[in-house]
C-alpha positions in Angstrom: 0.0 0.0 0.0 1.3 3.5 -0.9 0.3 6.2 1.6 0.5 9.9 2.0 2.9 11.8 -0.3 4.1 8.6 -1.9 0.6 7.9 -3.1 0.3 11.5 -4.4 3.6 11.2 -6.3 2.7 7.9 -7.8 -0.8 8.9 -8.9 0.3 12.0 -10.7 3.4 10.4 -12.2 5.7 13.4 -11.4 8.9 11.5 -10.8 10.1 12.4 -14.4 9.5 16.0 -13.7 11.6 15.8 -10.5 14.4 14.0 -12.3 14.6 16.7 -14.9 15.1 19.1 -11.9 12.3 21.4 -13.0 10.4 21.2 -9.7 10.8 24.1 -7.3 9.7 23.0 -3.8 8.5 26.4 -2.5 6.2 29.2 -3.7 6.0 32.5 -1.9 3.1 34.9 -2.3 4.2 38.3 -1.1 6.6 40.6 -2.9 9.2 40.4 -0.2 8.8 36.7 0.0 9.3 36.2 -3.7 12.3 38.6 -3.7 14.0 36.6 -0.8 13.4 33.3 -2.7 14.9 34.7 -5.9 18.0 35.8 -4.1 18.3 32.4 -2.3 17.8 30.5 -5.6 20.4 32.6 -7.4 22.9 31.9 -4.6 22.3 28.1 -4.8 22.6 28.2 -8.6 25.9 30.1 -8.3 27.1 27.5 -5.8 26.2 24.7 -8.1 28.0 26.3 -11.0 31.1 26.6 -8.8 31.0 22.9 -8.0 28.8 22.8 -4.9 26.9 19.6 -4.3 23.3 19.4 -5.7 21.4 17.0 -3.4 18.5 14.9 -4.6 18.7 12.1 -2.0 18.6 12.0 1.8 21.9 12.8 3.6 22.0 9.8 6.0 24.0 11.4 8.7 21.9 14.5 8.9 20.2 14.7 12.4 18.5 18.1 12.0 18.9 19.4 15.5 19.7 23.1 15.2 21.6 23.1 18.5 24.2 20.8 17.0 24.0 21.4 13.2 27.2 22.3 11.4 27.5 24.8 8.6 27.4 22.2 5.8 24.3 20.7 7.4 22.6 24.1 7.4 23.4 24.5 3.7 21.9 21.0 3.0 18.8 21.8 4.9 18.3 25.1 3.1 19.1 23.4 -0.3 16.3 20.8 0.1 13.8 23.4 1.3 14.4 26.4 -1.0 16.1 25.0 -4.1 15.7 21.3 -5.0 13.2 18.9 -3.4 14.7 15.7 -2.0 13.1 12.8 -4.0 15.1 9.8 -3.0 15.6 7.8 0.2 19.0 7.0 1.8 21.2 5.5 -0.8 21.3 1.8 -0.7 18.6 1.6 2.1 15.9 0.0 0.0 13.3 2.2 1.7 11.7 3.3 -1.6 11.0 -0.3 -2.6 10.0 -1.1 1.0 7.4 1.6 1.3 6.0 1.1 -2.2 5.7 -2.7 -2.0 6.5 -4.2 1.4 5.2 -2.0 4.1 2.8 -4.7 5.2 -0.9 -4.6 5.9 -3.1 -4.4 8.9 -3.6 -7.9 10.4 -7.3 -8.7 10.5 -8.7 -11.8 12.3 -12.2 -12.6 11.2 -12.7 -14.5 14.5 -12.0 -11.4 16.5 -15.5 -9.9 17.1 -15.2 -6.9 19.4 -17.6 -6.2 22.2 -16.6 -2.5 22.3 -15.5 -0.1 19.6 -14.2 3.4 19.5 -12.7 5.8 16.9 -9.5 7.9 17.0 -8.8 10.7 14.5 -5.4 12.3 14.2 -4.0 15.3 12.4 -0.4 16.6 12.3 1.2 19.9 13.3 -0.8 22.9 14.5 1.4 26.0 13.8 1.0 29.8 14.2 1.2 31.2 10.7 -0.1 34.7 10.1 -2.8 33.3 7.8 -4.2 31.2 10.7 -6.8 33.7 11.8 -10.6 33.9 12.0 -11.0 35.9 8.8 -8.8 33.8 6.5 -9.9 30.5 8.0 -13.6 31.2 8.4 -14.4 28.4 5.9 -11.4 26.2 6.8 -13.4 23.3 8.3 -16.6 23.6 6.2 -16.1 20.4 4.2 -14.3 18.2 6.7 -14.8 19.5 10.2 -17.9 17.5 11.2 -16.4 14.2 10.1 -13.0 14.8 11.6 -14.1 16.0 15.0 -16.8 13.3 15.3 -14.3 10.7 16.6 -14.4 9.5 20.2 -10.8 10.8 20.6 -9.3 13.6 18.4 -5.6 14.3 18.6 -2.8 16.4 17.0 0.5 18.0 17.8 0.4 21.6 19.2 3.6 22.9 17.7 3.6 26.2 19.5 3.3 27.6 23.0 0.0 29.5 23.7 0.8 32.3 26.1 -2.3 34.5 26.0 -0.7 37.6 27.7 2.0 37.8 25.1 1.8 38.9 21.5 1.7 36.1 18.8 5.1 34.8 17.5 4.4 33.9 13.9 6.1 31.6 11.5 7.7 33.9 8.9 6.9 33.5 5.2 10.6 32.8 4.4 12.5 31.3 7.4 16.0 32.5 7.6 16.9 32.3 11.4 15.7 31.0 14.7 11.9 31.4 15.2 10.1 31.7 18.5 6.4 30.8 18.2 3.4 31.8 20.2 -0.2 31.3 19.3 -3.2 33.4 20.3 -6.6 32.4 21.6 -8.0 33.2 18.1 -5.5 30.7 16.6 -6.5 28.0 19.1 -10.1 28.5 18.1 -9.2 28.0 14.4 -7.1 25.0 15.3 -10.0 23.5 17.2 -12.7 23.9 14.5 -13.8 27.5 14.6 -16.2 26.9 17.6 -18.3 24.7 15.4 -17.0 21.4 16.7 -15.9 19.8 19.9 -12.2 20.3 19.3 -9.4 18.1 20.6 -9.4 15.6 23.4 -5.6 15.3 23.7 -2.7 17.2 22.2 1.0 16.5 22.2 3.2 19.4 23.4 6.5 17.7 22.9 8.2 19.2 19.9 11.1 21.5 18.9 9.1 24.6 19.7 8.1 23.5 23.2 10.4 26.1 24.9 10.0 29.0 22.4 8.5 31.1 25.3 10.7 29.5 28.0 9.6 27.3 30.8 7.1 29.9 31.9 5.6 29.8 28.5 5.4 26.0 28.7 3.6 26.3 32.1 1.2 28.8 30.6 0.4 26.5 27.7 -0.3 23.6 30.0 -2.5 25.7 32.2 -4.4 26.9 29.2 -5.0 23.3 28.1 -6.2 22.2 31.5 -8.6 25.1 31.6 -10.0 24.0 28.2 -10.2 20.4 29.5 -7.8 19.2 26.8 -5.4 16.4 27.9 -1.8 16.8 27.0 1.2 14.5 26.6 5.0 15.0 26.3 5.3 17.6 29.1 4.2 18.1 32.6 3.9 20.7 35.4 5.1 18.6 38.3 8.3 16.4 38.5 6.4 13.7 40.3 4.4 13.1 37.0 7.5 12.1 35.0 6.2 8.6 34.2 2.5 9.4 34.2 0.7 9.8 30.9 -2.9 10.7 30.1 -5.2 7.8 29.8 -8.6 8.5 28.1 -11.5 6.1 28.7 -14.0 5.9 25.9 -16.7 3.2 26.0 -14.6 1.1 28.4 -11.5 1.2 26.2 -8.6 3.0 27.9 -6.1 4.7 25.5 -2.8 6.1 26.8 -0.9 8.9 25.0 2.8 9.3 25.1 5.0 11.9 23.4 8.6 12.8 22.9 10.7 15.2 20.8 14.2 14.9 19.4 15.0 18.6 19.7 14.1 21.8 21.5 15.8 23.9 18.8 18.4 26.3 20.3 16.8 26.1 23.8 17.8 23.7 26.6 16.1 22.7 29.9 18.0 23.7 33.0 19.9 21.1 34.9 17.4 19.4 37.3 14.4 20.4 35.2 14.7 17.7 32.5 11.4 16.3 33.7 9.5 19.2 32.1 9.6 18.0 28.5 10.2 14.5 27.1 13.3 15.5 25.2 15.1 12.4 24.0 17.9 12.1 21.3 15.5 10.3 18.9 17.5 11.3 15.8 20.7 9.7 17.0 21.8 6.1 16.8 20.8 3.9 19.7 19.0 6.7 21.7 18.2 6.3 25.4 14.4 5.7 25.4 14.2 4.4 29.0 11.8 7.2 29.9 9.3 6.1 27.2 9.7 2.5 28.3 8.9 3.4 31.9 5.9 5.5 30.8 4.6 2.6 28.7 5.0 0.2 31.5 3.3 2.6 34.0 0.4 3.1 31.5 -0.1 -0.7 31.1 0.0 -1.1 34.9 -2.8 1.5 35.2 -5.0 -0.5 32.8 -4.3 1.1 29.4 -5.6 -1.1 26.6 -3.9 0.8 23.8 -0.7 2.9 23.6 -0.5 5.8 21.2 2.7 7.8 20.8 3.3 11.2 19.2 7.0 11.1 18.3 8.5 14.3 17.0 11.5 13.1 15.1 12.9 12.5 11.7 14.0 15.0 9.0 11.9 17.6 7.3 10.9 18.2 3.7 11.6 14.8 2.2 9.1 12.1 1.0 10.7 9.2 2.8 11.9 8.9 6.4 15.6 8.6 6.9 16.9 5.2 7.8 17.9 6.2 11.3 14.3 7.3 11.8 12.9 4.0 10.6 15.4 2.1 12.8 14.6 4.1 15.9 10.9 4.1 15.6 10.9 0.3 15.2 13.1 -0.1 18.2 10.8 2.2 20.3 7.9 -0.2 19.4 10.0 -3.2 20.3 10.9 -1.8 23.8 7.6 -0.1 24.7 4.9 -2.2 22.9 3.3 1.0 21.5 0.4 0.2 19.3 0.3 3.4 17.1 3.0 5.9 16.3 2.0 9.3 15.1 5.1 10.9 13.6 5.7 14.6 13.4 8.3 17.2 12.4 9.0 16.5 8.7 6.1 18.9 7.9 5.0 16.9 4.8 3.4 13.5 4.9 5.5 10.4 4.8 4.4 6.7 4.4 3.2 4.3 7.0 4.0 0.7 7.7 2.6 -2.1 9.8 5.4 -3.5 12.0 5.4 -7.0 13.5 7.4 -7.6 16.7 7.3 -9.4 20.0 5.5 -7.4 22.8 8.1 -6.8 25.6 5.5 -7.2 28.3 3.4 -10.1 27.1 5.9 -12.0 24.9 3.3 -12.3 22.2 3.7 -11.2 18.6 1.8 -8.0 17.9 1.6 -5.3 15.3 2.2 -1.6 15.5 1.0 1.0 13.0 3.9 3.4 12.4 3.0 6.7 10.6 6.3 8.3 9.9 4.9 11.8 9.4 1.5 13.3 9.5 2.8 16.5 8.0 1.6 20.0 8.7 -2.1 20.2 9.7 -3.5 23.7 10.4 -0.7 25.7 8.9 0.4 27.3 5.6 4.1 26.9 4.7 5.6 28.0 1.4 6.9 24.4 0.9 4.3 23.0 -1.4 4.2 19.4 0.0 3.2 20.9 3.4 -0.2 21.8 1.9 -1.0 18.0 1.9 -1.8 17.1 5.5 -2.2 13.4 6.2 -5.2 12.7 8.4 -5.5 9.2 9.9 -8.8 7.6 11.1 -8.6 4.5 13.3 -11.2 2.1 14.6 -10.2 0.3 17.9 -12.0 -2.8 19.2 -11.9 -4.7 22.5 -13.1 -8.1 23.5 -12.4 -9.3 27.0 -8.9 -8.2 27.8 -7.7 -8.0 24.2 -7.7 -4.7 22.3 -6.8 -4.3 18.6 -6.6 -1.7 15.9 -9.3 -2.9 13.6 -9.0 -0.3 10.8 -6.6 2.4 9.7 -7.8 4.9 7.1 -5.2 7.4 5.9 -6.7 10.4 4.1 -4.6 13.0 2.2 -6.2 16.5 2.5 -5.3 19.6 0.5 -5.0 23.1 2.0 -6.5 25.2 -0.7 -5.5 28.9 -0.6 -7.0 31.8 -2.4 -4.5 34.6 -2.9 -4.8 38.2 -4.1 -2.4 41.1 -4.2 0.4 39.3 -2.4 -1.8 38.1 0.5 -3.7 35.0 1.4 -7.4 35.7 1.5 -8.8 32.3 2.5 -7.8 28.8 3.4 -10.0 25.8 3.1 -9.5 22.0 3.7 -10.4 19.8 0.8 -9.8 16.0 0.3 -7.0 15.5 -2.2 -8.9 12.4 -3.6 -11.2 14.9 -5.3 -8.3 16.4 -7.2 -6.9 12.9 -8.1 -10.3 12.2 -9.7 -10.9 15.2 -12.1 -14.6 14.3 -12.5 -15.2 15.4 -8.9 -13.7 18.9 -9.1 -14.1 22.1 -11.1 -11.6 22.6 -13.9 -10.2 25.8 -12.5 -9.5 24.3 -9.1 -7.9 21.3 -10.7 -5.6 23.6 -12.7 -4.6 25.5 -9.6 -3.9 22.2 -7.8 -1.7 20.9 -10.6 0.2 24.3 -10.9 0.9 24.2 -7.2 2.6 20.9 -7.2 3.7 20.3 -10.8 4.6 23.8 -12.0 2.5 23.7 -15.2 
């Protein structure tokens, strides 16, 4: 099965366009944004003419932690974002073939007839762009909101602090230096369905922007979530809660949520306060994941039937996960017995796989659903693939003491933007399937969709 961006690339047969290097991965909308992009592209073109490397495949050693990136890594990151899209997996890894043909399938047992069933819907990263406001996003959820927010549990990654007594810290149109995010109450309302839907039941707050407003900003964000009755995972306000995770009970099925992030950007937790955020070196080889193991063990001891983990790791702006991401996510499943991994940070969707292993607590073979990247969700980046959020709908069943993932339905959405005079006037979610079937969409919208991703 081909999922997410891989499905999109396959359906539209764009690989030949990429190989001819005609594909530009970003598209600005304002005058100053376009000017900055032009200067950057000219600089990279000059660099290539002078013999600089022109990447089209993943750099295997790249870990993408800003606190430790060297100059050449920064150039590589900027190259794949602004100049040439990465289209190939790690050389010699076999990941392209794996995800296209051998990623497995969900194990279904006809004899397993559940006594109880619930649904879980998940989106990716919620981010504070200037366009995420009540005016631009008034119709954002019109076509998909009722269905998405109807699940028993709705979850996503809150990739920004929300400190209400500070001005918003926005994602710039063209990102050239460190960014310090902060969302407003208005943005939270847009994220959560424009007051027309129930919103989120649980949000991950473990990501590389967790400390953008310092530990006080993190505390304010957690306090805001508690006041809104939204559970959170990946951070805490008391050190005694280090190994405690939220467990949501729906229809007698208890679902625990874990989270961790590979980076806090240029920020660091003070010595002795490492308990505040689940910050683990997830993009390095053989990372210490003992905290996740203890959290999983504690959740099972408290009766959790299913473990879901938001893992903020991997490398951004590439269609396949890096090999070290695949290796580490599989090892996390082996050691924790996590049932579902919801990957974040790459900002565009990446494939999923169904991974078989021996559960560390029961000794019985089980299967995990690993989604390597959900991509951006409520956001609007200049990188075109970021406009294709991957939304995952799951059905969970329980019989006696046994709980299983019965169904996984990945949906690729499209963030459609209307622009005028160098500004974004409206954003609206649409299902990308409509654009892959031209009979279901108006010709002008289809043309805009193809221009956005194919440059013709």
